[in-house]
Every structure is written in structure tokens, then in C-alpha cells.
C-alpha positions in Angstrom: -4.7 -40.2 -76.1 -3.3 -38.9 -79.3 0.5 -38.5 -79.9 2.9 -37.3 -82.7 6.3 -38.4 -83.6 8.2 -41.5 -84.5 7.7 -44.8 -82.7 9.5 -45.0 -79.2 11.9 -47.9 -80.7 13.1 -45.5 -83.7 14.1 -42.3 -81.8 17.6 -41.5 -80.5 17.1 -41.0 -77.0 20.5 -38.9 -76.6 21.9 -40.9 -73.6 25.1 -39.8 -73.7 24.1 -36.2 -72.6 22.2 -34.7 -69.7 18.6 -33.4 -70.3 16.7 -31.2 -68.0 13.5 -33.3 -68.0 15.6 -36.5 -66.9 17.8 -34.5 -64.5 14.2 -33.4 -62.9 13.1 -37.0 -62.9 16.3 -38.2 -61.1 16.2 -35.4 -58.4 12.6 -36.2 -57.7 13.2 -39.8 -57.3 12.3 -41.0 -60.9 13.8 -43.8 -62.6 13.2 -42.6 -66.2 17.2 -41.1 -66.5 20.5 -41.9 -67.7 24.1 -41.7 -66.2 24.9 -38.4 -67.5 21.5 -37.2 -66.2 22.4 -38.6 -62.7 25.7 -37.2 -62.6 24.5 -33.6 -63.3 22.0 -34.4 -60.7 24.4 -35.7 -58.3 26.6 -32.9 -58.6 24.0 -30.3 -58.5 22.8 -31.3 -55.5 26.4 -31.6 -54.0 27.0 -28.0 -55.1 23.3 -26.8 -54.0 21.6 -29.4 -51.2 18.3 -27.3 -51.8 17.7 -28.2 -55.2 15.4 -31.2 -54.5 13.2 -29.0 -52.3 13.3 -26.3 -54.8 12.3 -28.6 -57.8 9.2 -30.0 -55.4 8.3 -26.5 -54.6 8.0 -26.1 -58.3 5.9 -28.9 -58.7 3.4 -27.9 -56.1 3.2 -24.6 -57.8 1.9 -26.2 -60.9 -0.6 -28.4 -59.1 -1.8 -25.2 -57.2 -1.9 -23.0 -60.6 -3.8 -26.0 -62.1 -6.5 -26.0 -59.5 -6.7 -22.4 -59.4 -7.3 -22.0 -63.1 -9.9 -24.9 -63.3 -12.1 -24.6 -60.1 -11.6 -20.7 -59.6 -11.7 -19.4 -63.4 -13.5 -22.4 -65.2 -10.6 -23.1 -67.3 -11.4 -26.3 -69.4 -8.7 -26.4 -71.8 -4.8 -26.6 -71.3 -1.6 -26.4 -73.0 1.8 -27.9 -71.1 4.6 -26.7 -72.8 7.8 -28.7 -71.8 5.9 -31.1 -70.1 8.6 -33.4 -68.8 8.6 -36.9 -67.5 5.4 -38.0 -66.2 5.1 -37.6 -62.3 1.7 -38.1 -60.8 -0.4 -36.0 -60.2 0.2 -34.7 -63.5 -1.9 -31.7 -65.1 -4.7 -33.6 -66.5 -5.3 -35.6 -63.4 -5.3 -32.4 -61.4 -7.7 -30.3 -63.9 -9.7 -33.7 -64.6 -10.3 -34.0 -60.8 -12.2 -30.6 -61.0 -14.1 -31.2 -64.3 -13.7 -34.8 -65.8 -14.5 -33.0 -69.1 -11.4 -30.9 -69.1 -8.9 -31.3 -72.3 -5.2 -31.1 -72.1 -2.5 -30.9 -74.9 1.0 -32.0 -73.8 4.4 -31.0 -75.6 8.0 -31.6 -75.1 11.3 -32.3 -77.1 12.5 -35.1 -75.1 12.1 -38.3 -76.8 12.1 -40.4 -73.6 8.7 -38.4 -72.7 7.6 -39.3 -76.1 7.9 -43.0 -75.2 5.8 -42.6 -71.8 3.3 -40.0 -73.1 0.9 -43.0 -74.4 0.9 -45.2 -71.2 1.3 -42.4 -68.5 -1.0 -39.7 -69.5 -4.4 -41.1 -70.2 -7.2 -38.9 -68.9 -10.6 -39.3 -68.2 -13.2 -40.8 -70.6 -15.1 -37.4 -70.6 -12.2 -35.4 -71.0 -9.3 -35.4 -73.6 -5.3 -35.7 -73.4 -3.1 -35.3 -76.5 0.6 -35.2 -76.9 2.7 -33.1 -79.5 6.4 -33.8 -79.8 7.7 -30.6 -80.8 10.4 -28.3 -79.4 9.3 -25.1 -77.5 11.6 -23.0 -79.8 9.6 -23.8 -82.7 6.3 -22.7 -81.4 4.8 -22.6 -84.8 5.0 -26.4 -84.6 2.9 -26.7 -81.7 0.1 -24.5 -82.6 -0.2 -26.0 -86.1 -0.2 -29.5 -85.1 -3.4 -31.4 -85.7 -3.2 -32.9 -82.1 -3.3 -29.1 -80.9 -6.1 -28.2 -83.3 -8.3 -31.1 -82.5 -8.3 -31.1 -79.0 -8.4 -27.5 -78.2 -11.3 -24.9 -79.3 -9.5 -21.8 -79.6 -12.7 -20.1 -79.3 -12.9 -20.8 -75.5 -10.2 -19.7 -72.9 -7.0 -21.8 -72.8 -4.5 -22.1 -69.7 -1.2 -22.1 -71.2 1.5 -23.5 -68.7 5.4 -23.1 -69.1 6.6 -24.6 -66.3 10.6 -24.4 -65.5 11.1 -24.5 -69.2 12.4 -21.0 -70.4 15.6 -21.4 -68.8 16.6 -23.6 -71.7 16.4 -20.6 -74.1 19.6 -18.2 -73.7 18.3 -15.3 -75.5 15.7 -13.1 -73.6 14.0 -12.1 -77.0 14.0 -15.5 -78.3 12.2 -16.6 -75.0 9.4 -13.9 -75.0 9.1 -14.4 -78.5 8.2 -18.2 -78.1 5.7 -17.2 -75.5 3.9 -14.4 -77.3 3.7 -16.8 -80.5 1.6 -19.1 -78.7 -0.3 -16.6 -76.7 -1.5 -14.6 -79.9 -3.4 -17.6 -81.2 -5.4 -17.9 -77.7 -8.4 -16.0 -77.3 -9.3 -13.2 -74.5 -9.8 -15.0 -71.3 -7.0 -17.3 -71.7 -4.4 -17.6 -68.7 -0.5 -17.7 -69.1 1.1 -19.7 -66.0 4.9 -19.7 -65.9 7.8 -20.5 -63.4 11.1 -18.8 -64.6 14.5 -19.7 -62.9 16.2 -16.9 -60.9 19.7 -17.0 -59.0 18.8 -13.8 -57.2 18.2 -15.6 -53.9 21.6 -17.5 -53.7 23.7 -16.5 -56.5 27.0 -18.3 -55.3 26.3 -22.1 -55.6 23.6 -21.4 -58.4 26.5 -20.3 -60.5 28.4 -23.6 -60.1 25.0 -25.4 -60.8 24.8 -23.5 -64.0 28.2 -24.4 -64.9 27.6 -28.0 -64.1 24.7 -28.3 -66.3 26.4 -26.4 -69.2 29.3 -28.9 -68.7 27.2 -31.7 -69.4 25.2 -30.2 -72.6 22.3 -28.7 -70.8 21.3 -24.8 -71.1 20.6 -23.1 -67.7 20.1 -19.5 -67.6 18.9 -17.4 -64.4 16.5 -14.5 -64.8 16.3 -11.4 -62.5 12.9 -10.2 -61.8 12.4 -7.7 -64.2 13.4 -10.0 -67.0 11.1 -12.5 -65.6 8.4 -10.0 -65.3 8.6 -9.1 -69.1 7.0 -12.4 -69.9 3.7 -11.2 -69.0 3.9 -7.8 -70.6 0.4 -6.7 -71.9 -1.3 -9.3 -69.7 -3.4 -8.8 -66.3 -1.3 -10.4 -63.5 -3.1 -12.4 -60.7 -2.2 -11.5 -57.2 0.2 -11.9 -55.7 2.1 -11.1 -59.0 5.6 -12.4 -59.7 6.7 -14.1 -56.5 9.1 -17.3 -55.7 6.9 -20.3 -56.3 6.5 -21.1 -52.9 4.9 -17.6 -52.0 2.4 -18.0 -54.8 -1.2 -18.7 -53.2 0.4 -21.2 -50.8 -2.8 -23.7 -49.7 -0.8 -24.7 -46.5 1.4 -24.0 -44.0 4.9 -23.5 -45.1 7.6 -26.2 -44.4 9.7 -24.5 -41.9 12.7 -25.9 -43.2 12.6 -24.0 -46.5 13.9 -20.4 -46.7 13.9 -18.0 -49.8 17.4 -19.0 -50.5 16.3 -22.7 -51.1 13.7 -21.5 -54.1 15.5 -20.5 -57.2 12.3 -20.2 -59.3 9.9 -17.1 -59.6 6.1 -17.9 -60.5 3.1 -15.9 -61.6 -0.1 -16.4 -63.3 -1.7 -13.8 -65.8 -4.9 -13.2 -67.7 -5.0 -12.3 -71.5 -7.6 -9.4 -72.1 
């Protein structure tokens, strides 16, 4: 696997402030987090106890999307923006279980993710995985990276995943432009898969969660259905369209303990025509 960026010993992990990927890691039971992340996670769980179930539902959504694109649409190339800390099964493990030759490019701006990229994101010998250390707010840095250009064939369809990341960009127009800039270089037949934070189903505790993230230095923006749907303008939505992530093509019985109020994320997949 390739990676781009400074050696892990030289990067600043910014352990004094919370980071979304590390909060996510902590709440899901990981160990790659620091005091600020644990504080944000614990306070958020106290405010909204459904947060752990919500995050698990989002992770399962990514798994279903990946299998759907690989198994039902024959997608063999994937770009995952905002990868987060490795939690098995990762994207490459899901798609390479369908076809070992599948290729995946991961990208994230958290230096801690960079330190784990080589060790924890090794794919099959037939396929290929690569890592680009870049901020999604600078999509040109992603699509011009040598690792991106060497790994993905832009004459063939690509599955573009932005799972639970655009809520770190406050401005709606900037967030849409980030997605559009990457989509513009992908060929027809490519797919966009996103999960997008929303507070429409339980706004009162989620406002407190947002304040907690902001207090510890992390952005968290919720979007209503219309704003979330705008990310897919000009694309062909796959059924069932934009729905809460636990309702997107579930592959088993729903947990009876999960209600709509427990899931603060919309999800959808759409095809570029």
C-alpha cells in the first residue's frame, strides 16, 4: 500500500483538541483516541445515549453500500474521502471479498489515521489500496495526488464514498462544491454514496451534542432533508432514495430497540449518468 505525507513520528497529532474520527473511534470501542476525544464522546453519550447505536448504523450503511456497488453494479474502484480510523471490516475488505482485484484509495486529514494507514489497510495481493493524506476541503489535492492517479483508472466507473464527513464543513455551498469537484473527474457510470448528519428526528439533545463538539474544537453541522438531497443534484438516485441510514436497503431484521429518533444520519446512493 502507498501513503502520502510525513512520517508518523514527525506529524502533530493535535491531541489537545477533539477530532471527529477519534471521537467516532472512542464511541465504537476503539483505542486510538485521546483525552479530548474521550471527553467529547462521554459528554455526547450522556446528552444523547443513542449516539453509539447511531454510529453503528452508519458503519453498517457503509458496508451495505460497498457490497451493493461491488456485487450488484460491478464497481471495482473506490475513493473513500474521510476514511477515519481503521475499524474492520474496512471498505477494501468488503469490496475485495466480492472481487479480490478491487482497488481502493483512502483519504483523510487526521495524522493519527496516517499513522495507521500502512499497517491496517493492507488489501489483497490481486487488488490495490492507497492512502492520500489530504483535507476534503481541498479536493484538488486529492484528485491530483500521484497515489490517486496511479491506483484508479478514470476511464472506468468509480464508487465515491463520503460517509459521515460533510458535517465537518459548515457552509452548504462549500460542502457541495467539494463533492462536485471530485465527481467532475469521475466518468459516467460512477456512483456517489453519502451519509449526512441531520437533527430532524431528535433536535433538542442533538443541539446539545453540537454544542459539545463545538466547545472542544470540532465542527458539527446538521442538515435537513432538502439540504442533504442537494448533494445528489444531477445524479440518478438509487432506490429507496435519501432515507435514514438504517432504512437504506437493510439486509436483515431491524433491531427492535432502534427507533427513528436514534438515527441522526441520512444516506443515499446515486449514479452519475
